[in-house]
C-alpha positions in Angstrom: -24.9 18.9 -21.7 -25.3 22.5 -20.4 -24.4 23.9 -23.9 -27.2 21.9 -25.5 -29.5 24.1 -23.4 -28.0 27.2 -26.3 -29.6 25.5 -28.7 -33.2 25.2 -27.1 -34.6 28.8 -28.1 -33.6 27.9 -31.9 -35.9 25.0 -32.0 -39.4 26.4 -31.0 -42.0 23.8 -30.3 -39.8 20.9 -31.9 -39.8 19.1 -28.2 -43.0 20.8 -27.4 -40.8 23.6 -25.7 -41.1 27.1 -26.5 -38.3 29.5 -26.4 -40.1 31.8 -23.7 -40.7 28.4 -21.5 -37.2 28.0 -21.6 -35.7 31.0 -20.8 -38.4 31.9 -18.1 -37.9 28.0 -16.6 -34.4 27.0 -16.3 -32.2 29.3 -14.8 -28.8 29.6 -16.1 -26.0 28.4 -12.8 -23.2 31.0 -14.8 -25.8 33.8 -14.0 -26.8 33.1 -10.5 -26.1 36.0 -8.2 -22.2 36.1 -6.9 -23.0 35.6 -3.5 -24.3 32.5 -4.0 -21.8 31.4 -6.7 -19.1 32.5 -3.8 -21.1 29.5 -1.4 -20.8 27.2 -3.8 -17.2 27.3 -4.8 -16.7 27.6 -0.5 -18.8 24.6 0.2 -17.1 22.3 -2.5 -13.5 23.9 -0.9 -14.1 22.9 2.0 -16.0 19.4 0.9 -12.1 19.0 -1.0 -10.1 19.5 1.5 -11.8 17.5 4.1 -11.3 14.2 1.3 -8.3 15.2 0.9 -7.1 15.8 4.3 -8.1 12.3 4.8 -5.4 10.8 2.8 -2.6 11.5 5.1 -4.4 11.8 8.4 -3.3 8.6 9.0 0.6 9.0 8.8 0.7 10.1 12.2 -1.0 6.7 13.4 2.2 5.1 11.9 3.9 4.3 14.6 1.4 3.3 16.6 0.5 0.8 14.2 4.0 -0.6 13.7 3.7 -1.0 17.7 0.1 -2.4 18.2 -0.5 -4.3 15.1 3.5 -5.7 14.7 3.5 -4.2 11.2 6.6 -3.4 9.4 6.4 0.9 8.2 5.7 -0.5 4.6 2.4 -2.2 5.9 1.6 1.3 7.6 1.9 3.1 4.6 -0.8 1.0 2.9 -3.8 2.7 5.2 -2.4 5.9 3.1 -1.8 4.5 -0.3 -5.5 2.7 -0.7 -7.2 5.5 0.4 -5.2 7.1 -2.6 -6.1 4.4 -5.5 -9.9 4.3 -3.9 -10.5 7.9 -4.9 -9.0 7.5 -8.3 -10.8 4.5 -9.1 -14.2 5.7 -8.5 -13.5 9.0 -10.3 -13.2 6.8 -13.2 -16.4 3.9 -13.0 -18.8 6.6 -11.1 -18.0 10.1 -12.3 -20.6 9.4 -15.4 -23.9 9.7 -13.2 -22.9 13.4 -12.7 -24.1 14.0 -16.0 -26.5 12.3 -16.4 -29.7 15.0 -16.5 -32.1 13.0 -13.7 -29.0 12.5 -11.3 -26.9 15.6 -11.2 -23.9 16.7 -9.6 -26.0 16.7 -5.9 -27.6 12.7 -5.7 -23.2 11.7 -6.4 -22.2 14.3 -4.1 -24.6 13.0 -0.8 -24.8 9.8 -1.5 -21.1 9.4 -1.7 -20.0 11.6 1.3 -22.7 9.5 3.9 -20.9 7.0 3.1 -17.6 8.4 3.5 -19.0 9.7 7.0 -20.3 5.9 7.8 -17.2 4.3 6.5 -15.3 6.9 9.0 -17.6 6.1 12.2 -16.3 2.6 11.4 -12.9 3.3 11.1 -13.3 4.5 14.7 -14.4 1.6 16.1 -11.5 -1.0 14.0 -9.4 -2.7 16.8 -6.9 -5.0 14.2 -4.7 -4.2 11.2 -6.9 -5.6 8.7 -10.2 -4.6 9.5 -8.4 -1.1 8.8 -7.0 -1.8 5.1 -10.5 -2.2 3.7 -12.5 0.4 5.1 -9.7 3.4 4.2 -10.3 2.0 0.3 -13.7 2.9 0.9 -12.9 6.3 2.5 -10.8 7.2 -0.6 -13.7 5.5 -3.3 -16.9 7.3 -1.3 -14.6 10.7 -1.2 -14.0 10.4 -5.5 -16.1 13.2 -6.4 -14.5 16.4 -4.7 -11.8 15.0 -6.9 -13.7 14.3 -10.6 -16.8 16.2 -9.9 -15.5 19.4 -7.4 -14.1 20.5 -10.7 -16.9 20.3 -12.8 -19.5 21.9 -10.8 -17.3 24.9 -11.0 -17.4 25.4 -14.4 -21.1 25.1 -14.3 -21.4 28.0 -12.5 -18.4 30.0 -13.8 -17.7 31.3 -17.3 -14.2 30.6 -19.1 -13.1 33.5 -18.3 -13.9 33.4 -14.7 -12.9 30.1 -14.5 -9.5 29.8 -13.4 -10.1 31.9 -10.5 -12.2 29.7 -9.0 -9.8 26.4 -9.8 -7.5 28.2 -7.8 -9.4 28.2 -4.3 -9.9 24.5 -5.5 -6.8 23.4 -6.5 -5.7 24.6 -3.2 -8.3 22.9 -1.1 -6.5 20.1 -2.6 -3.0 20.9 -2.3 -3.0 21.9 0.8 -5.2 18.9 2.8 -2.9 16.7 2.8 -0.1 18.9 3.8 -2.8 19.9 7.3 -3.3 15.9 7.6 -0.2 14.9 9.6 0.3 17.9 11.4 -2.9 17.2 13.0 -3.3 13.5 13.6 0.5 13.8 15.7 -0.2 16.2 17.7 -3.8 14.5 18.2 -1.8 10.6 18.4 0.4 12.1 21.5 -2.6 14.0 23.0 -5.6 11.6 22.5 -4.3 8.6 21.5 -3.9 7.2 18.2 -7.9 7.1 17.0 -8.6 10.5 17.9 -7.6 11.4 13.8 -10.1 9.2 12.9 -12.6 10.8 15.2 -11.4 14.4 14.2 -12.1 13.0 10.5 -15.7 11.6 11.6 -16.9 15.2 13.0 -15.4 16.9 9.9 -16.7 15.3 7.4 -20.0 14.8 9.2 -20.4 19.3 10.0 -19.0 19.6 5.9 -22.1 16.8 5.1 -24.8 18.6 7.0 -23.8 21.7 5.3 -23.8 20.1 2.4 -27.4 19.2 2.8 -28.2 22.5 3.6 -26.6 24.9 1.4 -25.4 23.3 -2.1 -27.8 23.5 -4.7 -27.7 21.6 -7.7 -25.2 23.1 -10.5 -25.5 21.2 -13.6 -27.5 23.0 -15.6 -29.0 19.9 -17.6 -30.7 18.2 -14.7 -32.2 21.8 -13.5 -33.8 21.6 -16.8 -34.6 18.3 -16.3 -36.5 19.1 -12.8 -38.0 22.1 -13.8 -39.7 20.8 -16.6 -40.4 16.7 -16.4 -43.8 17.9 -14.6 -45.0 20.9 -17.0 -43.7 20.4 -20.3 -42.7 17.5 -22.3 -39.2 17.2 -21.7 -36.7 16.6 -24.7 -34.5 13.0 -24.5 -30.4 13.4 -24.3 -31.0 11.3 -27.5 -32.8 14.7 -29.6 -31.0 16.8 -27.4 -27.3 15.2 -28.5 -28.1 14.2 -32.0 -29.2 18.0 -32.7 -25.9 19.2 -30.8 -24.0 16.6 -33.4 -22.8 14.6 -30.8 -24.7 11.4 -31.6 -21.4 9.0 -29.7 -23.8 10.3 -26.7 -24.7 6.1 -25.3 -28.2 5.7 -23.7 -27.3 3.3 -21.2 -24.8 4.7 -17.6 -22.8 1.1 -17.8 -22.0 2.3 -21.1 -21.3 5.0 -20.4 -18.7 4.1 -17.6 -17.1 1.8 -20.1 -16.8 4.8 -22.8 -15.7 6.9 -20.1 -12.6 4.6 -19.6 -12.3 4.2 -22.7 -12.0 7.5 -24.8 -8.8 8.8 -22.3 -7.0 6.1 -23.5 -7.7 6.4 -27.1 -7.3 10.1 -26.6 -4.2 9.8 -24.7 -2.2 7.0 -26.9 -3.3 9.6 -30.3 -2.6 12.8 -29.1 1.2 13.1 -27.7 0.1 16.7 -25.7 -2.4 15.0 -23.8 0.0 12.3 -22.9 2.8 14.2 -22.2 -0.3 16.1 -20.0 -1.2 13.3 -17.9 2.6 11.2 -17.7 3.9 14.6 -16.2 0.5 15.1 -13.7 1.4 11.5 -13.0 5.1 12.2 -12.1 4.3 15.5 -10.1 1.2 13.9 -7.9 3.9 10.8 -7.5 6.9 13.2 -5.5 3.9 15.2 -4.1 3.0 12.1 -1.9 6.4 10.5 -1.9 7.5 13.6 0.4 5.5 12.5 3.2 7.3 9.2 3.0 11.0 11.2 2.7 10.4 13.8 6.0 10.5 11.0 8.8 13.9 10.3 7.2 15.1 13.8 7.1 13.8 15.6 10.2 13.4 13.2 12.6 16.6 10.9 12.2 18.5 13.8 11.0 17.4 16.4 12.7 16.1 15.0 16.0 12.9 16.6 15.8 9.9 15.9 18.2 7.1 14.2 16.6 5.4 18.0 17.3 7.7 19.8 15.8 8.6 17.1 13.3 4.3 17.5 12.3 4.8 21.0 11.2 7.6 21.0 8.4 4.6 19.7 6.3 3.5 22.9 6.6 5.4 24.2 4.2 3.9 22.3 1.7 0.8 25.1 2.7 3.4 27.9 2.2 4.5 26.8 -1.2 0.7 26.7 -2.8 -0.2 30.7 -1.2 3.4 31.5 -3.0 1.9 29.7 -6.1 -1.5 31.8 -5.8 0.5 34.9 -5.4 2.1 33.9 -8.8 -0.4 32.2 -10.9 -3.3 34.9 -10.0 -1.8 38.0 -11.9 -1.7 36.4 -14.9 -5.2 34.6 -14.5 -6.4 38.6 -14.8 -4.9 38.7 -17.5 -5.9 35.3 -19.1 -9.7 36.8 -18.2 -8.9 40.3 -19.8 -7.9 38.6 -23.2 -10.2 35.9 -22.6 -13.3 39.0 -23.1 -11.5 40.7 -25.4 -9.6 38.7 -28.1 -11.2 37.9 -31.2 -10.7 35.3 -32.1 -9.7 34.4 -28.7 -6.4 33.1 -27.6 -5.4 29.6 -28.2 -5.6 26.6 -25.9 -1.6 26.4 -25.8 -2.0 30.1 -24.4 -2.3 29.3 -21.0 0.5 27.4 -20.6 2.7 29.7 -20.8 2.9 30.1 -16.7 3.9 26.1 -16.8 6.7 26.7 -18.3 8.5 28.4 -15.7 6.6 26.4 -13.0 8.2 23.6 -14.4 11.1 24.8 -13.4 10.1 25.7 -10.4 9.4 22.0 -9.6 12.9 20.9 -11.2 14.5 23.7 -8.8 12.9 22.7 -6.1 13.6 19.0 -5.4 17.4 19.8 -6.3 17.1 22.1 -3.6 15.9 19.8 -1.0 18.1 16.8 -2.0 21.7 18.6 -2.4 20.8 20.4 1.2 19.5 16.8 3.2 22.2 14.5 3.8 23.1 11.6 6.6 24.2 13.9 9.2 23.2 17.8 9.8 25.3 19.8 7.9 22.7 22.5 6.7 20.1 24.5 8.3 16.6 22.4 8.0 15.2 25.5 6.4 16.9 25.2 3.9 15.4 22.1 2.7 11.8 23.4 3.1 12.3 25.7 0.9 12.7 23.6 -1.5 9.7 21.7 -0.8 7.7 25.1 -0.4 9.6 26.3 -4.1 8.3 22.7 -5.3 4.7 22.6 -4.8 4.6 26.1 -6.2 5.4 25.0 -9.5 2.9 22.0 -8.5 0.3 24.3 -8.1 1.0 26.5 -11.2 1.1 23.3 -13.6 -1.5 21.7 -12.5 -3.7 25.1 -12.7 -2.7 25.5 -16.1 -2.8 21.6 -17.3 -6.4 21.5 -15.9 -7.1 24.3 -17.6 -6.1 23.4 -20.4 -7.7 20.1 -21.2 -11.1 21.9 -20.4 -9.8 24.7 -23.6 -8.1 22.2 -25.6 -10.9 19.4 -25.6 -14.0 20.6 -24.2 -16.1 18.0 -25.5 -13.9 15.4 -23.9 -12.9 17.3 -20.9 -14.7 14.6 -18.7 -13.4 11.7 -19.8 -10.2 13.5 -20.0 -10.1 14.9 -16.1 -11.7 11.4 -15.0 -8.4 9.5 -17.1 -6.3 12.0 -15.6 -7.2 11.2 -12.3 -7.2 7.8 -12.0 -3.8 7.7 -13.3 -2.9 9.9 -11.2 -4.1 8.4 -8.2 -3.0 5.1 -9.3 0.4 6.0 -9.7 0.3 8.0 -6.3 -0.6 5.6 -4.3 2.3 2.9 -6.1 4.4 6.3 -5.0 3.8 5.9 -1.5 4.4 2.5 -1.0 8.0 2.4 -3.8 9.4 5.3 -1.8 10.1 3.5 1.5 12.4 1.6 -0.2 13.8 3.9 -3.0 14.8 6.4 0.1 15.8 3.4 2.5 18.4 2.2 -0.3 19.5 5.6 -2.2 19.7 7.2 0.5 16.6 10.6 0.2 19.6 12.8 -1.3 20.2 10.4 -4.0 16.5 8.9 -4.5 14.8 12.4 -4.5 17.7 13.6 -7.0 16.4 10.5 -9.1 13.2 12.2 -9.3 14.2 15.5 -9.8 15.9 14.4 -13.6 12.7 12.9 -14.6 10.9 16.4 -14.0 14.0 18.4 -15.9 13.0 17.0 -19.1 9.3 17.7 -18.6 10.6 21.0 -18.7 11.3 20.4 -23.1 7.9 18.7 -22.8 5.8 21.7 -21.8 7.5 24.2 -23.9 7.1 21.5 -26.6 2.9 21.7 -25.9 2.8 25.2 -25.9 4.6 25.8 -29.6 3.5 22.7 -31.0 0.5 21.1 -29.1 -2.1 23.1 -31.7 -0.8 21.7 -34.4 -1.1 18.1 -32.7 -5.0 19.1 -31.7 -6.0 19.5 -35.7 
């Protein structure tokens, strides 16, 4: 919608608005000061970190669930799987609300996160396993804007050449959040009892909510325009604006918009091989990422005999891998910003996939290192397998960055639909991976199970090269 504002200065008086009113009354968030945009980015990243932290914060509570409620390990893992499924479903159902001019970004952020905080408080007092499952799903459901809208807020305030830098911080927060969850929860459960992780999440999310209420401005330019002009000049309807811009297909009803945003990514995915592969690869990456949280206990508790406190620190290898991925990606982002500003015509969208090719190789390499340094007896030092985890995570970070930028560049008019559909698909498969990874590792063993997953990623290296070389032909 923000792109449509560019049409208004060239249409004096058509809707009762003059060019002077448009320029002076409406503030483009991309022209905000650097400090204000940095503040918004920081708040979005903190919010994203808190929501993603909540997904794995229950991992340290598994043993307590099994002993206290007499459930199986697979049942205990549902507390994580339902959370992940919840934020995927919330993204596809409610993300259209943030693109309605009269609503914008902030109301979905603040309302859903308030419900997230309230649900977390309820979990602190849950005393049966059944009472844990539904609230955990609702927690994830109410945390969906961090997944679905956070990137949109960053796109609101940064020009395209600068966006990869902002996405680096946002994706980094999303990647590191789940890695800190086990470390925090295991130490908390050991020291203060099994309910402490939920109390920790409650106070952390409450502080984040207070920060958002105080300091987070509206970033959606269409909403800023709407609020600035609704009491001073006749406001053009979205239907007229979209007609002017050539987008006749924009629905008037939010319910219809929600249906379209579910249907549109499916239609594009099954008619565009590049988008199909991007969604498939993202889903596979997410499934493997969350399956790691189920394989670590088999390796570091059963094989290496780590204490719970030492075991919790193994997940920080994911954070180390994220930092490595950032350091590898930033030089490319700097080059991309320079080329995007100076090249005429600008580079093809597929150019941003170049780092994803070595990134996809790192994913497969890291998985194979983890698999072949993991045995039923500690014949290799534990640091070797964690090195594989760090390498794999660095590749994951780079590939996810590249695919997110590709979707924004290759299909700018459908980016919101594509990202929401991608969110649902990867969250659904990740939730399933959390559950099916337990029998996978128990029946095949961790080594063979990870080899199966690594083998699936090998073919994706060629697919990524194909997207880079021929993706522009498919888009025509």
